[in-house]
N, C-alpha and C positions, 0 to 999 in steps of 0.2 A: 504494499500500499505505500502510495507516494505522500509526501507531505500534503499536497493539495487534496487528495482522497480524504486524509485524516481531517482535513479542515471542513470539507463537505460533511463527513460523519458527525463532527464536533458542532456544527451549525445547526444540523437537523436536531441533535440531542438538545442543544440550548434552546432553540425556538419552539420545540414540541415538548420538551420535558419529559419524553418517554420515547421508546423505540418499539412500537408495535407494527401491525402489518402495514398501515398507511406510510409510516417512516421507513419501511423496507422498500415500498414502491418508489418513494421519494428519492432513496439512495440510488436504487436503480436507474430511474429517470435522469438524474444528475450524473451519473456515470455514463450513461448512454449518449449524452450530449457531448461527452469529452472523448469518449473512445468507440470503437466498433463493438458489436455484441460480444464478441469472445473476450476481448480485453475488459470489458464492462463487467462481464461475469467474473472473471479473475479478480478484478478490484473489488467486486462487492464480496466475493468470497473471503478475500484478505481483510476487509473492513469488518465483516460479520464475525470472523474467527477472532480478531483483535478484540472485538467488543465482548464476545463470550469470554475469552481470557481474562479481560480486565474486570468482568464481574464474577470471576471464579467458577465459570460454567462452561469450560472448553469443550466439552462433550455435547453441548447444545446445538453446535452448528450442524447443519443438514445440506449437503451437496445437492442432492436432487431437487429439494424446495427451492434452494437459491438459484439454481440453473434455470428451473422452470419458470420461476416469476420473473427473472431477467429476461427470459426468452418472450414472455407474454408482454411485458413492458415494451421490449424492443419491437414486437409487431406493431403495436399501437402507436408508439413513439415515430416509427418510420412512416406511418399512414396519415399522421396529423402534422399540425403546424403550430401547436401551442408554445407559447412563449414563456410560460411558467408552469411550475408543477401544478398548481391549483388550476390553471386552464386545462391542463392535460387530464387531470382527474374529473374535472367538470365534463369533459367530453368523453371520458372512459369510466363511468362510475361502476360499471361491472367488476372491474379490477379490484374495487374494495371489499368484494366478497372473498373473504380468506379461505372459503371452502371451495372455490373454484377449482382446485386440484384434484378434488374428489371426483369430478366427471372424467378424469384422465387416469387416475390412479386407484387401484384398490387400497383400502387402509392396510391390508397385509404387506403388500409391496412397499408402500410409503413409509410403513412403520419399521420396515427391515433395517438391518445393520448395513446391509450392501447399499442401499438407498441412501443412508445417512453418509457413508464414507465416499461414494462416487455417483455420478449421475446415471440412472438407469431410465430406460424409455419407458413411457406410460404403458400399462398393460391393459387398459380399459378403451381408451380413444386417444389416437395420435394428436399432437399439437399441430396446429396450421404451420406450414412451412414458412420460413422467413424469405422475403423476397430479394 
């Protein structure tokens, strides 16, 4: 995670006072404005691992969930022209549904150690492809 990526994370934490689902989306949106999808996913993974370690929960990080949400945000980010995260989320309110991945992954697969450690493909329904 670069210093500027750390600043994005710190700003979101300071402004929001918490780091829930919406803040995860905001981090992804900001990183996608800076990097391509793959680099944004790596930066998000680094930031979230850092945050988990900082709060004494290093095992809380989940690779499949992180990569999946960055992919979904990237799809909408590429299709829109929002100038701010608030505009982006107003245009894409369905992303606020934190249960959205359940339409793509079974609970069994998403809860597995394999999915936590590395990205695994959805077992229920594939994600739309990136353009």
